[in-house]
N, CA, C and O atoms as a Tinker XYZ file with bonds, in Angstrom:
   408  protein
     1  N     25.967000    0.365000  -12.287000    73     2
     2  CA    24.971000   -0.090000  -11.226000    64     1     3
     3  C     25.501000   -1.010000  -10.587000    63     2     4     5
     4  O     24.719000   -1.609000   -9.849000    81     3
     5  N     27.236000   -1.591000  -10.584000    73     3     6
     6  CA    27.973000   -2.259000   -9.804000    64     5     7
     7  C     28.656000   -1.483000   -8.511000    63     6     8     9
     8  O     28.886000   -1.919000   -7.383000    81     7
     9  N     28.889000   -0.223000   -9.060000    73     7    10
    10  CA    29.757000    0.289000   -8.467000    64     9    11
    11  C     28.603000    1.491000   -7.443000    63    10    12    13
    12  O     28.972000    2.254000   -6.549000    81    11
    13  N     27.346000    1.311000   -7.912000    73    11    14
    14  CA    26.644000    1.364000   -6.395000    64    13    15
    15  C     26.097000   -0.139000   -4.924000    63    14    16    17
    16  O     25.677000   -0.180000   -3.768000    81    15
    17  N     26.486000   -1.062000   -6.013000    73    15    18
    18  CA    25.995000   -2.140000   -4.920000    64    17    19
    19  C     27.414000   -2.398000   -4.905000    63    18    20    21
    20  O     27.781000   -3.500000   -4.498000    81    19
    21  N     28.015000   -1.805000   -5.171000    73    19    22
    22  CA    29.562000   -2.302000   -4.231000    64    21    23
    23  C     29.676000   -1.095000   -2.853000    63    22    24    25
    24  O     30.155000   -1.337000   -1.746000    81    23
    25  N     29.080000    0.240000   -3.324000    73    23    26
    26  CA    29.579000    0.856000   -2.398000    64    25    27
    27  C     27.925000    0.717000   -1.578000    63    26    28    29
    28  O     27.283000    0.949000   -2.602000    81    27
    29  N     27.642000    0.664000   -1.299000    73    27    30
    30  CA    26.055000   -0.297000   -0.598000    64    29    31
    31  C     26.276000   -1.528000    0.403000    63    30    32    33
    32  O     25.565000   -1.690000    1.394000    81    31
    33  N     27.600000   -2.601000   -0.041000    73    31    34
    34  CA    28.487000   -3.045000    0.230000    64    33    35
    35  C     29.071000   -2.920000    1.825000    63    34    36    37
    36  O     28.927000   -3.355000    2.968000    81    35
    37  N     29.796000   -2.033000    1.031000    73    35    38
    38  CA    31.198000   -1.271000    1.844000    64    37    39
    39  C     30.142000   -0.590000    3.036000    63    38    40    41
    40  O     30.528000   -0.700000    4.200000    81    39
    41  N     28.921000    0.058000    2.805000    73    39    42
    42  CA    28.604000    1.093000    3.615000    64    41    43
    43  C     27.217000    0.037000    4.634000    63    42    44    45
    44  O     26.337000    0.547000    5.329000    81    43
    45  N     27.414000   -1.346000    4.426000    73    43    46
    46  CA    26.792000   -2.345000    4.866000    64    45    47
    47  C     28.089000   -2.909000    5.621000    63    46    48    49
    48  O     28.024000   -2.760000    6.841000    81    47
    49  N     29.226000   -3.511000    5.155000    73    47    50
    50  CA    30.391000   -3.793000    6.296000    64    49    51
    51  C     30.602000   -3.030000    7.473000    63    50    52    53
    52  O     30.811000   -3.443000    8.614000    81    51
    53  N     30.481000   -1.313000    6.857000    73    51    54
    54  CA    31.249000   -1.122000    7.540000    64    53    55
    55  C     30.780000   -0.096000    8.931000    63    54    56    57
    56  O     31.440000    0.620000    9.684000    81    55
    57  N     28.886000   -0.526000    8.810000    73    55    58
    58  CA    27.875000   -0.414000    9.371000    64    57    59
    59  C     28.230000   -1.668000   10.559000    63    58    60    61
    60  O     28.238000   -1.392000   11.759000    81    59
    61  N     28.534000   -3.148000   10.019000    73    59    62
    62  CA    28.910000   -4.745000   11.058000    64    61    63
    63  C     29.662000   -3.853000   11.644000    63    62    64    65
    64  O     29.234000   -2.892000   12.284000    81    63
    65  N     30.797000   -4.123000   11.458000    73    63    66
    66  CA    32.160000   -3.287000   11.888000    64    65    67
    67  C     31.767000   -3.102000   13.288000    63    66    68    69
    68  O     31.830000   -3.694000   14.365000    81    67
    69  N     31.186000   -1.638000   12.606000    73    67    70
    70  CA    31.193000   -0.192000   13.903000    64    69    71
    71  C     29.505000   -1.178000   15.088000    63    70    72    73
    72  O     28.919000   -0.658000   16.038000    81    71
    73  N     29.293000   -2.303000   14.613000    73    71    74
    74  CA    28.421000   -3.029000   15.894000    64    73    75
    75  C     28.894000   -3.632000   16.229000    63    74    76    77
    76  O     28.562000   -3.803000   17.402000    81    75
    77  N     30.018000   -4.548000   15.794000    73    75    78
    78  CA    30.792000   -5.575000   16.408000    64    77    79
    79  C     31.690000   -3.974000   17.319000    63    78    80    81
    80  O     31.825000   -3.649000   18.498000    81    79
    81  N     31.939000   -3.612000   16.534000    73    79    82
    82  CA    32.647000   -3.192000   18.056000    64    81    83
    83  C     32.213000   -1.624000   19.320000    63    82    84    85
    84  O     32.880000   -0.988000   20.136000    81    83
    85  N     30.923000   -1.580000   18.896000    73    83    86
    86  CA    30.385000   -1.057000   19.971000    64    85    87
    87  C     30.258000   -1.404000   21.457000    63    86    88    89
    88  O     30.376000   -0.552000   22.338000    81    87
    89  N     29.939000   -3.076000   21.758000    73    87    90
    90  CA    30.040000   -3.380000   22.870000    64    89    91
    91  C     31.635000   -3.175000   23.821000    63    90    92    93
    92  O     31.773000   -2.755000   24.970000    81    91
    93  N     32.892000   -3.740000   22.645000    73    91    94
    94  CA    33.172000   -3.607000   23.562000    64    93    95
    95  C     33.907000   -2.255000   23.619000    63    94    96    97
    96  O     34.786000   -2.195000   24.480000    81    95
    97  N     33.659000   -0.861000   22.658000    73    95    98
    98  CA    34.675000    0.422000   22.974000    64    97    99
    99  C     33.062000    0.454000   23.598000    63    98   100   101
   100  O     32.417000    0.222000   22.576000    81    99
   101  N     32.258000    0.582000   24.493000    73    99   102
   102  CA    31.409000    1.396000   25.486000    64   101   103
   103  C     31.860000    0.478000   26.810000    63   102   104   105
   104  O     31.717000    1.098000   27.864000    81   103
   105  N     32.431000   -1.025000   26.969000    73   103   106
   106  CA    33.106000   -1.654000   27.945000    64   105   107
   107  C     34.594000   -1.513000   28.248000    63   106   108   109
   108  O     35.397000   -2.028000   29.025000    81   107
   109  N     34.605000   -0.587000   27.288000    73   107   110
   110  CA    36.499000    0.288000   27.768000    64   109   111
   111  C     36.458000    1.480000   27.600000    63   110   112   113
   112  O     37.517000    2.055000   27.348000    81   111
   113  N     35.324000    2.173000   27.676000    73   111   114
   114  CA    35.328000    3.115000   28.173000    64   113   115
   115  C     34.049000    3.339000   29.448000    63   114   116   117
   116  O     34.011000    4.380000   30.104000    81   115
   117  N     33.215000    2.388000   29.626000    73   115   118
   118  CA    33.304000    2.380000   31.276000    64   117   119
   119  C     34.519000    1.816000   32.677000    63   118   120   121
   120  O     34.652000    1.950000   33.893000    81   119
   121  N     35.219000    1.120000   31.468000    73   119   122
   122  CA    36.184000    0.201000   32.545000    64   121   123
   123  C     37.463000    1.696000   32.702000    63   122   124   125
   124  O     38.396000    1.627000   33.503000    81   123
   125  N     37.301000    2.595000   32.038000    73   123   126
   126  CA    38.583000    3.056000   32.075000    64   125   127
   127  C     37.594000    4.588000   33.294000    63   126   128   129
   128  O     38.100000    5.353000   34.114000    81   127
   129  N     36.515000    4.480000   32.967000    73   127   130
   130  CA    35.548000    5.249000   34.337000    64   129   131
   131  C     35.626000    4.945000   35.287000    63   130   132   133
   132  O     35.763000    5.958000   35.973000    81   131
   133  N     35.632000    4.021000   35.929000    73   131   134
   134  CA    35.838000    2.924000   37.116000    64   133   135
   135  C     37.058000    2.472000   37.435000    63   134   136   137
   136  O     37.300000    2.057000   38.568000    81   135
   137  N     37.823000    2.497000   36.617000    73   135   138
   138  CA    39.721000    2.905000   36.936000    64   137   139
   139  C     40.076000    4.113000   37.094000    63   138   140   141
   140  O     41.082000    4.302000   37.779000    81   139
   141  N     39.378000    5.263000   36.527000    73   139   142
   142  CA    39.829000    7.052000   37.114000    64   141   143
   143  C     38.886000    6.967000   38.439000    63   142   144   145
   144  O     38.735000    8.169000   38.653000    81   143
   145  N     38.195000    6.331000   39.407000    73   143   146
   146  CA    37.182000    6.247000   40.038000    64   145   147
   147  C     38.095000    5.793000   41.470000    63   146   148   149
   148  O     38.281000    6.342000   42.556000    81   147
   149  N     38.604000    4.335000   40.773000    73   147   150
   150  CA    39.487000    3.550000   42.133000    64   149   151
   151  C     40.477000    4.461000   42.073000    63   150   152   153
   152  O     40.746000    4.764000   43.235000    81   151
   153  N     41.474000    5.328000   40.969000    73   151   154
   154  CA    42.585000    5.616000   41.688000    64   153   155
   155  C     42.192000    7.182000   42.928000    63   154   156   157
   156  O     42.784000    7.461000   43.971000    81   155
   157  N     41.235000    7.775000   42.395000    73   155   158
   158  CA    40.963000    8.500000   42.517000    64   157   159
   159  C     41.074000    7.890000   44.645000    63   158   160   161
   160  O     41.879000    8.192000   45.525000    81   159
   161  N     39.651000    6.854000   44.644000    73   159   162
   162  CA    39.349000    6.721000   45.887000    64   161   163
   163  C     40.564000    5.461000   46.392000    63   162   164   165
   164  O     40.036000    4.625000   47.126000    81   163
   165  N     42.424000    5.140000   46.056000    73   163   166
   166  CA    43.624000    5.195000   46.225000    64   165   167
   167  C     44.104000    6.157000   46.890000    63   166   168   169
   168  O     44.530000    6.231000   48.043000    81   167
   169  N     44.006000    6.852000   46.107000    73   167   170
   170  CA    45.071000    8.344000   46.590000    64   169   171
   171  C     44.844000    8.481000   47.826000    63   170   172   173
   172  O     45.638000    8.438000   48.765000    81   171
   173  N     42.955000    8.767000   47.809000    73   171   174
   174  CA    42.149000    9.097000   49.400000    64   173   175
   175  C     42.164000    8.248000   50.435000    63   174   176   177
   176  O     41.633000    8.683000   51.457000    81   175
   177  N     42.755000    6.821000   50.492000    73   175   178
   178  CA    43.665000    5.791000   51.391000    64   177   179
   179  C     44.752000    5.948000   51.249000    63   178   180   181
   180  O     45.575000    6.098000   52.152000    81   179
   181  N     44.915000    5.941000   50.314000    73   179   182
   182  CA    47.324000    6.149000   51.340000    64   181   183
   183  C     46.969000    7.440000   52.008000    63   182   184   185
   184  O     47.744000    7.412000   52.964000    81   183
   185  N     45.834000    9.309000   52.185000    73   183   186
   186  CA    46.423000   10.288000   52.317000    64   185   187
   187  C     45.570000    9.693000   53.783000    63   186   188   189
   188  O     46.399000    9.684000   54.693000    81   187
   189  N     45.092000    9.522000   53.958000    73   187   190
   190  CA    43.966000    8.836000   55.586000    64   189   191
   191  C     45.553000    7.717000   55.892000    63   190   192   193
   192  O     46.554000    7.868000   56.592000    81   191
   193  N     45.229000    6.974000   55.255000    73   191   194
   194  CA    46.864000    6.155000   55.471000    64   193   195
   195  C     47.938000    7.273000   56.604000    63   194   196   197
   196  O     48.218000    7.314000   57.802000    81   195
   197  N     48.259000    8.040000   55.385000    73   195   198
   198  CA    49.446000    8.760000   55.908000    64   197   199
   199  C     49.727000    9.621000   57.662000    63   198   200   201
   200  O     50.545000    9.725000   58.577000    81   199
   201  N     48.298000   10.081000   57.184000    73   199   202
   202  CA    47.854000   10.567000   58.482000    64   201   203
   203  C     47.164000    9.664000   59.868000    63   202   204   205
   204  O     46.879000    9.925000   61.037000    81   203
   205  N     47.121000    8.873000   59.265000    73   203   206
   206  CA    47.266000    7.497000   60.217000    64   205   207
   207  C     48.431000    7.258000   60.746000    63   206   208   209
   208  O     48.613000    7.171000   61.960000    81   207
   209  N     49.580000    7.094000   59.614000    73   207   210
   210  CA    51.037000    6.604000   60.861000    64   209   211
   211  C     51.633000    7.741000   61.636000    63   210   212   213
   212  O     52.595000    7.456000   62.349000    81   211
   213  N     51.126000    9.253000   61.608000    73   211   214
   214  CA    51.397000   10.170000   61.765000    64   213   215
   215  C     50.368000   10.707000   63.135000    63   214   216   217
   216  O     50.433000   11.793000   63.711000    81   215
   217  N     49.830000   10.047000   63.294000    73   215   218
   218  CA    49.243000    9.538000   64.594000    64   217   219
   219  C     49.562000    8.704000   65.577000    63   218   220   221
   220  O     49.431000    8.732000   66.801000    81   219
   221  N     50.081000    7.832000   64.680000    73   219   222
   222  CA    50.878000    6.516000   65.496000    64   221   223
   223  C     52.560000    6.411000   65.853000    63   222   224   225
   224  O     53.246000    5.645000   66.530000    81   223
   225  N     52.842000    7.701000   64.950000    73   223   226
   226  CA    54.298000    8.408000   65.310000    64   225   227
   227  C     53.764000    9.290000   66.531000    63   226   228   229
   228  O     54.351000    9.166000   67.606000    81   227
   229  N     52.700000   10.164000   66.433000    73   227   230
   230  CA    52.755000   10.458000   67.771000    64   229   231
   231  C     51.804000   10.397000   69.099000    63   230   232   233
   232  O     51.456000   11.319000   69.836000    81   231
   233  N     51.532000    9.143000   69.152000    73   231   234
   234  CA    50.748000    8.010000   70.237000    64   233   235
   235  C     52.042000    7.629000   70.507000    63   234   236   237
   236  O     51.822000    7.268000   71.663000    81   235
   237  N     53.426000    7.387000   70.328000    73   235   238
   238  CA    53.935000    6.049000   70.622000    64   237   239
   239  C     54.284000    5.848000   72.709000    63   238   240   241
   240  O     54.408000    4.757000   73.266000    81   239
   241  N     54.343000    6.928000   73.264000    73   239   242
   242  CA    54.621000    6.965000   74.024000    64   241   243
   243  C     53.351000    6.250000   75.516000    63   242   244   245
   244  O     52.332000    6.793000   75.089000    81   243
   245  N     53.065000    5.796000   76.276000    73   243   246
   246  CA    52.660000    4.721000   77.325000    64   245   247
   247  C     51.264000    5.763000   77.577000    63   246   248   249
   248  O     50.116000    5.361000   77.386000    81   247
   249  N     51.506000    6.771000   77.907000    73   247   250
   250  CA    50.507000    7.905000   78.510000    64   249   251
   251  C     49.624000    8.008000   77.495000    63   250   252   253
   252  O     48.453000    7.738000   77.762000    81   251
   253  N     49.974000    8.420000   76.106000    73   251   254
   254  CA    49.153000    8.799000   74.831000    64   253   255
   255  C     48.276000    7.685000   74.927000    63   254   256   257
   256  O     47.120000    8.044000   75.148000    81   255
   257  N     48.456000    6.246000   74.820000    73   255   258
   258  CA    48.092000    5.395000   74.147000    64   257   259
   259  C     47.292000    4.259000   75.579000    63   258   260   261
   260  O     47.076000    3.047000   75.585000    81   259
   261  N     47.055000    5.248000   76.560000    73   259   262
   262  CA    46.214000    4.440000   77.195000    64   261   263
   263  C     45.193000    5.744000   76.915000    63   262   264   265
   264  O     43.972000    5.593000   76.857000    81   263
   265  N     45.742000    6.828000   76.776000    73   263   266
   266  CA    44.336000    8.462000   76.852000    64   265   267
   267  C     43.217000    8.121000   75.626000    63   266   268   269
   268  O     42.013000    8.375000   75.608000    81   267
   269  N     43.910000    7.568000   74.787000    73   267   270
   270  CA    43.124000    6.427000   73.893000    64   269   271
   271  C     42.612000    5.873000   73.569000    63   270   272   273
   272  O     41.761000    5.727000   72.692000    81   271
   273  N     43.278000    5.221000   74.590000    73   271   274
   274  CA    42.143000    2.954000   74.455000    64   273   275
   275  C     41.020000    4.283000   75.695000    63   274   276   277
   276  O     39.920000    4.464000   75.171000    81   275
   277  N     41.166000    5.028000   76.956000    73   275   278
   278  CA    40.390000    5.518000   77.721000    64   277   279
   279  C     38.798000    6.280000   76.543000    63   278   280   281
   280  O     37.585000    6.084000   76.617000    81   279
   281  N     39.629000    7.122000   75.609000    73   279   282
   282  CA    38.900000    7.771000   75.086000    64   281   283
   283  C     38.035000    6.735000   73.969000    63   282   284   285
   284  O     37.204000    7.494000   73.471000    81   283
   285  N     37.900000    5.717000   73.513000    73   283   286
   286  CA    37.536000    4.567000   73.229000    64   285   287
   287  C     36.399000    4.253000   73.568000    63   286   288   289
   288  O     35.394000    4.120000   72.870000    81   287
   289  N     36.601000    4.075000   75.133000    73   287   290
   290  CA    36.175000    3.068000   75.605000    64   289   291
   291  C     36.569000    2.019000   76.830000    63   290   292   293
   292  O     35.899000    1.456000   77.696000    81   291
   293  N     37.934000    2.026000   76.497000    73   291   294
   294  CA    38.644000    0.727000   77.211000    64   293   295
   295  C     38.863000    0.734000   79.074000    63   294   296   297
   296  O     38.986000    1.858000   79.561000    81   295
   297  N     38.871000    0.531000   79.239000    73   295   298
   298  CA    39.618000   -0.226000   80.877000    64   297   299
   299  C     40.536000   -0.534000   81.337000    63   298   300   301
   300  O     41.086000   -1.364000   80.613000    81   299
   301  N     41.315000   -0.244000   82.581000    73   299   302
   302  CA    42.401000   -1.762000   82.643000    64   301   303
   303  C     41.341000   -2.415000   83.576000    63   302   304   305
   304  O     40.428000   -1.836000   84.165000    81   303
   305  N     41.701000   -3.966000   83.594000    73   303   306
   306  CA    41.659000   -5.217000   84.213000    64   305   307
   307  C     41.337000   -4.234000   85.845000    63   306   308   309
   308  O     41.857000   -3.150000   86.110000    81   307
   309  N     40.587000   -4.820000   86.522000    73   307   310
   310  CA    40.364000   -4.315000   88.062000    64   309   311
   311  C     39.692000   -3.080000   87.799000    63   310   312   313
   312  O     38.938000   -2.751000   88.714000    81   311
   313  N     39.757000   -1.960000   86.404000    73   311   314
   314  CA    38.714000   -0.747000   87.422000    64   313   315
   315  C     37.022000   -1.341000   87.058000    63   314   316   317
   316  O     36.464000   -2.381000   86.707000    81   315
   317  N     36.732000   -0.109000   87.360000    73   315   318
   318  CA    34.934000   -0.253000   87.294000    64   317   319
   319  C     34.535000    0.779000   86.226000    63   318   320   321
   320  O     34.804000    1.909000   86.632000    81   319
   321  N     34.058000    0.778000   85.158000    73   319   322
   322  CA    33.226000    2.113000   84.015000    64   321   323
   323  C     32.512000    2.132000   84.307000    63   322   324   325
   324  O     31.695000    1.220000   84.431000    81   323
   325  N     32.428000    3.621000   84.676000    73   323   326
   326  CA    30.846000    4.456000   85.486000    64   325   327
   327  C     30.823000    5.307000   84.229000    63   326   328   329
   328  O     31.724000    6.102000   83.960000    81   327
   329  N     29.759000    5.105000   83.476000    73   327   330
   330  CA    29.189000    6.316000   82.369000    64   329   331
   331  C     28.040000    7.426000   82.779000    63   330   332   333
   332  O     26.898000    7.241000   83.200000    81   331
   333  N     28.678000    8.511000   82.534000    73   331   334
   334  CA    28.009000    9.505000   83.814000    64   333   335
   335  C     27.685000   10.433000   82.322000    63   334   336   337
   336  O     28.291000   10.866000   81.342000    81   335
   337  N     25.837000   10.381000   83.105000    73   335   338
   338  CA    24.876000   11.409000   81.582000    64   337   339
   339  C     24.511000   12.841000   82.093000    63   338   340   341
   340  O     24.396000   13.361000   83.203000    81   339
   341  N     24.424000   13.114000   81.225000    73   339   342
   342  CA    23.206000   14.565000   81.567000    64   341   343
   343  C     24.649000   15.662000   81.603000    63   342   344   345
   344  O     24.302000   16.758000   82.043000    81   343
   345  N     26.225000   15.613000   81.230000    73   343   346
   346  CA    27.074000   16.954000   81.818000    64   345   347
   347  C     26.210000   18.182000   80.740000    63   346   348   349
   348  O     25.817000   19.087000   81.477000    81   347
   349  N     25.874000   18.419000   79.474000    73   347   350
   350  CA    25.592000   19.091000   79.641000    64   349   351
   351  C     25.042000   20.387000   80.162000    63   350   352   353
   352  O     25.449000   21.468000   80.588000    81   351
   353  N     23.478000   19.505000   79.828000    73   351   354
   354  CA    22.746000   19.795000   80.993000    64   353   355
   355  C     23.335000   20.449000   82.286000    63   354   356   357
   356  O     23.513000   21.650000   82.489000    81   355
   357  N     23.654000   19.167000   83.293000    73   355   358
   358  CA    24.350000   19.903000   84.075000    64   357   359
   359  C     24.861000   21.617000   84.642000    63   358   360   361
   360  O     24.501000   22.523000   85.394000    81   359
   361  N     26.461000   21.062000   83.190000    73   359   362
   362  CA    27.067000   22.382000   83.188000    64   361   363
   363  C     25.932000   23.599000   82.831000    63   362   364   365
   364  O     26.188000   24.708000   83.299000    81   363
   365  N     25.166000   23.505000   82.335000    73   363   366
   366  CA    23.993000   24.822000   81.886000    64   365   367
   367  C     23.544000   25.510000   83.373000    63   366   368   369
   368  O     23.739000   26.700000   83.620000    81   367
   369  N     22.911000   24.559000   84.323000    73   367   370
   370  CA    22.788000   24.859000   85.193000    64   369   371
   371  C     23.746000   25.288000   86.062000    63   370   372   373
   372  O     23.986000   26.470000   86.310000    81   371
   373  N     24.142000   24.601000   86.397000    73   371   374
   374  CA    25.368000   25.580000   86.970000    64   373   375
   375  C     26.031000   26.585000   86.618000    63   374   376   377
   376  O     26.423000   27.327000   87.518000    81   375
   377  N     26.377000   26.937000   85.129000    73   375   378
   378  CA    26.381000   28.204000   84.517000    64   377   379
   379  C     25.478000   29.346000   85.049000    63   378   380   381
   380  O     25.781000   30.449000   85.503000    81   379
   381  N     24.333000   28.776000   84.865000    73   379   382
   382  CA    23.144000   29.613000   85.638000    64   381   383
   383  C     22.876000   29.985000   87.178000    63   382   384   385
   384  O     22.171000   30.897000   87.610000    81   383
   385  N     23.541000   29.142000   87.808000    73   383   386
   386  CA    23.597000   29.480000   89.392000    64   385   387
   387  C     25.133000   30.197000   89.776000    63   386   388   389
   388  O     25.450000   30.391000   90.950000    81   387
   389  N     25.772000   30.454000   88.955000    73   387   390
   390  CA    26.632000   31.388000   89.060000    64   389   391
   391  C     26.453000   32.769000   88.813000    63   390   392   393
   392  O     26.900000   33.708000   89.471000    81   391
   393  N     25.543000   32.802000   87.491000    73   391   394
   394  CA    26.301000   33.715000   86.884000    64   393   395
   395  C     24.322000   34.600000   88.099000    63   394   396   397
   396  O     24.192000   35.776000   88.439000    81   395
   397  N     23.356000   33.517000   88.341000    73   395   398
   398  CA    23.016000   33.698000   89.268000    64   397   399
   399  C     23.258000   34.825000   90.819000    63   398   400   401
   400  O     23.077000   35.934000   91.323000    81   399
   401  N     23.734000   33.623000   90.953000    73   399   402
   402  CA    24.426000   34.067000   92.831000    64   401   403
   403  C     26.001000   35.109000   92.751000    63   402   404   405
   404  O     26.746000   35.632000   93.580000    81   403
   405  N     25.952000   35.042000   91.712000    73   403   406
   406  CA    27.256000   36.691000   90.879000    64   405   407
   407  C     28.175000   35.875000   91.438000    63   406   408
   408  O     29.370000   36.163000   91.384000    81   407
């Protein structure tokens, strides 16, 4: 009878210890998963940084910088910015006119 009671006490102690380790263990596994996601994100950002550094190295000339600045909408002091709309439609009409007139 004593051995049965002792076994149940050991089983109860094991269950209690497992209960105490459940939360830290799930937190550890969750943290590992988030760490893996962050590492992948860091690798992605490193790749992007390398691409941007290569692009910067290619665009060291003043002409290239001016071209890039104009592409994003910058204008030099004293210049006027004109926004032209409908260019694709104009090209279609022009192409149709050229094809029609031969």
